[in-house]
C-alpha positions in Angstrom: 0.0 -0.2 0.0 1.5 3.0 -1.3 0.8 7.2 -0.1 -0.5 9.7 -2.2 1.4 13.3 -1.8 -0.8 15.9 -0.3 -1.6 18.2 2.0 -1.8 17.6 5.8 -5.4 15.8 6.8 -7.1 16.8 10.2 -9.0 15.3 12.5 -10.1 12.2 14.8 -9.8 10.2 12.0 -6.4 10.2 11.2 -3.3 9.1 13.2 0.5 10.6 12.3 3.3 8.5 11.4 7.0 9.8 11.2 8.4 9.0 7.6 11.2 7.5 7.5 13.9 8.2 4.7 14.6 4.3 4.0 14.0 1.5 1.3 10.5 0.0 1.8 10.7 -3.7 2.9 8.2 -6.6 3.1 9.1 -9.6 5.6 7.3 -12.8 5.5 8.4 -14.9 8.7 7.4 -18.5 8.8 8.7 -21.6 10.9 11.2 -19.1 12.4 13.0 -17.8 9.0 12.4 -14.4 7.2 12.2 -13.9 3.6 12.2 -9.7 2.9 11.2 -8.1 -0.8 11.3 -4.7 -1.7 8.7 -2.6 -3.7 9.7 -3.9 -6.8 9.0 -7.5 -5.8 13.4 -8.1 -5.8 14.1 -10.6 -2.7 16.1 -8.5 -0.4 16.9 -11.2 2.3 20.9 -11.8 1.5 21.1 -7.8 1.4 20.0 -7.3 5.5 20.9 -10.3 7.5 20.4 -8.0 10.5 16.2 -8.9 9.8 17.3 -12.5 11.0 16.8 -11.1 14.4 13.2 -10.4 13.4 12.2 -14.0 13.0 14.1 -14.9 16.0 12.1 -12.9 18.2 8.8 -14.2 16.5 9.8 -18.0 17.0 7.4 -20.2 15.2 4.6 -17.5 14.9 3.7 -16.8 11.2 3.7 -13.2 9.8 4.1 -10.5 7.2 5.2 -7.4 8.1 5.6 -4.0 6.2 8.6 -1.7 7.2 11.4 0.8 6.3 15.1 -0.2 6.3 16.7 2.6 7.8 20.3 3.8 8.1 20.8 6.6 10.8 23.8 8.7 10.4 25.4 11.8 12.4 22.9 13.0 15.1 20.5 9.8 14.7 19.1 11.4 11.5 18.1 8.6 8.8 20.9 8.8 6.2 19.6 7.3 2.5 23.1 8.5 1.2 24.7 5.8 3.9 22.0 3.4 2.9 22.6 3.6 -0.6 26.0 1.7 -0.1 24.2 -1.1 0.9 21.3 -1.0 -1.1 23.0 -3.4 -4.2 24.8 -5.6 -2.3 24.2 -9.7 -2.6 27.7 -10.8 -2.2 28.0 -12.3 1.4 31.5 -11.3 2.0 30.6 -7.6 0.8 27.2 -7.4 2.9 29.3 -8.5 5.9 31.6 -5.7 5.8 28.7 -3.2 4.8 26.7 -4.5 7.6 29.4 -3.7 9.9 30.1 -0.4 8.8 26.4 0.8 8.1 24.1 -1.2 10.5 21.0 -0.3 9.7 17.4 -0.9 11.7 14.0 -2.3 10.3 11.0 0.3 11.4 7.6 -1.5 11.1 4.7 0.0 10.8 2.0 -2.4 9.7 0.9 -6.0 10.3 -0.7 -8.0 7.3 -0.7 -11.3 8.6 -0.5 -12.7 12.1 -0.4 -16.8 13.0 -1.4 -17.1 9.4 -4.5 -15.0 9.6 -5.5 -12.2 6.9 -5.4 -8.7 8.3 -6.0 -6.8 5.3 -9.8 -6.0 6.2 -9.1 -4.6 9.8 -8.8 -1.3 10.3 -5.5 0.6 10.7 -6.0 0.8 14.5 -6.7 -2.6 15.2 -3.7 -4.0 13.0 -1.4 -1.3 15.0 -2.7 -2.8 17.8 -1.6 -6.4 17.1 1.9 -5.0 15.7 2.5 -3.3 19.1 1.9 -6.3 21.2 4.4 -8.4 19.0 7.6 -9.1 20.9 11.3 -8.0 19.5 9.4 -5.9 16.4 10.8 -1.6 16.5 7.6 -0.1 16.0 7.8 3.8 15.6 4.8 5.9 17.5 1.7 6.6 15.7 0.1 9.6 17.2 -3.4 10.3 17.1 -5.2 13.1 15.8 -8.0 15.0 17.4 -6.9 18.0 19.2 -6.6 20.9 17.1 -3.3 21.0 15.3 -1.9 17.7 16.1 -0.8 16.7 12.9 1.0 20.4 12.6 2.7 19.5 15.9 4.3 16.0 14.3 4.7 17.5 11.4 6.9 20.7 12.8 8.8 18.1 15.3 9.7 16.3 12.5 11.3 19.1 10.6 12.5 20.3 13.8 14.9 16.8 14.1 15.7 16.8 10.5 13.1 14.1 9.5 11.5 13.5 5.8 8.1 14.5 6.9 5.0 12.6 8.2 2.5 10.2 6.8 -1.1 10.8 8.0 -3.0 7.3 8.0 -6.9 7.2 8.2 -7.6 4.9 11.3 -10.5 3.2 10.1 -8.8 2.0 6.8 -7.5 -1.2 5.4 -4.4 -2.2 4.0 -4.4 -2.4 0.3 -2.0 -4.3 -1.2 0.1 -2.5 -4.2 -2.3 0.3 -4.2 -1.9 4.2 -3.6 -4.3 5.4 -1.5 -5.9 8.4 -0.4 -6.1 6.9 2.9 -2.2 7.4 3.1 -1.4 10.6 2.5 2.7 11.6 2.6 3.5 15.4 3.2 7.7 16.1 2.8 9.6 18.6 4.9 12.2 18.0 1.9 11.3 17.8 -1.6 12.2 14.4 -3.1 11.4 12.8 -6.4 11.7 9.0 -7.7 13.0 9.5 -11.3 13.7 6.7 -14.2 17.1 6.9 -15.4 16.5 7.4 -19.2 20.4 8.2 -20.2 23.4 10.4 -19.5 25.6 13.4 -20.4 29.4 12.4 -20.5 31.6 14.6 -18.2 34.2 16.8 -18.6 38.0 16.6 -17.5 38.7 13.2 -15.5 34.9 12.3 -15.8 35.4 12.4 -19.6 34.7 8.9 -20.5 32.0 8.8 -17.1 28.3 10.1 -16.3 28.3 13.7 -16.0 25.1 14.2 -15.5 22.0 11.9 -15.6 18.7 12.5 -17.9 16.0 11.6 -15.8 12.2 11.8 -16.1 9.1 10.8 -14.4 6.2 8.3 -15.5 3.2 8.6 -17.3 0.4 7.2 -18.5 1.9 8.1 -22.1 5.2 6.9 -21.2 8.5 8.3 -19.9 8.3 12.1 -19.8 11.7 14.1 -19.3 12.6 15.9 -16.0 15.8 17.2 -16.8 19.7 16.7 -15.8 21.0 15.7 -12.5 24.8 16.4 -12.2 25.5 16.8 -8.3 25.5 14.6 -5.6 27.9 11.7 -7.4 30.4 10.0 -5.2 33.5 8.2 -7.1 32.1 5.1 -5.8 28.5 5.9 -7.1 29.8 6.7 -10.4 31.7 3.4 -10.8 28.6 1.6 -10.0 26.5 3.8 -12.1 28.6 3.2 -15.1 28.2 -0.6 -14.3 24.7 -0.6 -14.6 23.8 1.4 -17.3 26.4 0.1 -19.5 24.2 -2.9 -20.7 21.1 -0.6 -20.9 22.4 1.3 -23.8 20.2 2.0 -26.7 20.1 4.4 -29.9 16.6 5.9 -28.8 16.1 8.5 -26.3 13.1 7.3 -24.2 11.9 10.4 -23.4 10.1 11.9 -26.7 10.2 15.5 -25.3 13.7 15.7 -24.9 15.4 18.7 -26.6 17.4 18.5 -29.6 20.7 19.8 -27.9 20.3 17.1 -25.3 19.7 14.1 -27.9 22.7 14.9 -30.0 25.3 14.7 -27.3 23.7 12.0 -24.8 24.7 8.3 -24.1 20.7 6.5 -24.0 19.7 3.7 -22.1 16.6 1.7 -21.5 14.4 3.5 -18.6 14.8 0.7 -16.3 16.8 2.0 -13.4 15.4 4.2 -10.8 17.1 7.0 -8.9 16.1 9.5 -5.6 16.9 13.2 -5.8 16.2 16.3 -3.9 15.4 19.6 -5.8 14.1 23.0 -4.9 10.9 23.5 -7.5 9.6 22.2 -10.7 9.5 24.8 -13.4 6.2 25.8 -15.2 7.6 23.0 -18.1 8.2 20.3 -15.9 11.8 20.4 -15.5 13.6 19.8 -11.8 15.3 22.7 -10.5 18.4 22.4 -9.0 18.0 18.5 -8.6 20.9 16.4 -6.5 21.6 12.9 -7.1 20.7 11.1 -3.3 20.8 7.2 -4.2 19.5 4.6 -6.4 16.1 3.0 -5.3 15.8 -1.0 -5.9 12.7 -0.8 -4.2 11.0 1.2 -6.4 9.3 0.0 -9.9 9.8 2.9 -12.6 6.4 2.6 -13.5 5.8 4.1 -9.9 7.9 7.3 -10.3 5.5 9.3 -11.0 5.4 13.2 -10.4 4.5 14.1 -6.5 2.7 16.9 -7.0 1.1 19.0 -3.6 -2.4 21.2 -3.8 -4.9 18.8 -2.8 -7.6 20.4 -0.5 -6.8 19.9 3.6 -9.7 16.9 4.7 -11.5 16.6 7.9 -12.3 13.3 9.2 
């Protein structure tokens, strides 16, 4: 179940959770063993061995949990750039080294199955109550709405703490797998956007044969649409990883029908199979990202889900 972007809803019918800057992971626990899956369906069990502790805590209890893998940096603030060093790893030796250098936590915010019984049709409050009763699971706080300004207080506290934002959840709502639902509304303190990578421009100087800027877009019902260049935020390790991943995706045709001619002459095009996360200041009137900066790759996001995240919905009561 995915949240829609929008304005903060108000009223006793809503609860507010912190929006964690990490990777969404669904875990299935059965017979004391755990499997972990990203939003795209990719098996991520080998990437995060820390999750085995969840299965150990639940013992023989069967469960399906929904939550976020988060790496915490300086001052205890989630740091997606740190987490990006682990997202693609599967080799056991490299995974062990990365787990020691960049430990992660699994913050669980929903319970879909317990003891073999599906809970999807139960309301949010009931699922949360069952989740909170499970041993050995890290469940972040949920703050009920009702008093005037309750949602704004949570959002303001999240901004003061340097956190990404808030997700408001309708307390009577069921869990709707695989759907973006207005029952969950995300409100961000920082402007972030998932984008599909459709090509790259060679750099200059030492980066003449490497990525100088990524050419990115967003998914629409009519196909990918160009959203601009991303030329900052890359480490040397990231550039090497991008070169490795983009090489087999090269194609002669641009995936963006609306890209400019000057761009098309110099670009190296790729199939739009990879998703990146960028931070930006604004959208221009012609649909381009202003001052985008690369934050990391998103293995957990399907390219079709990298849609433009506009706000501007009316504030709702309930």
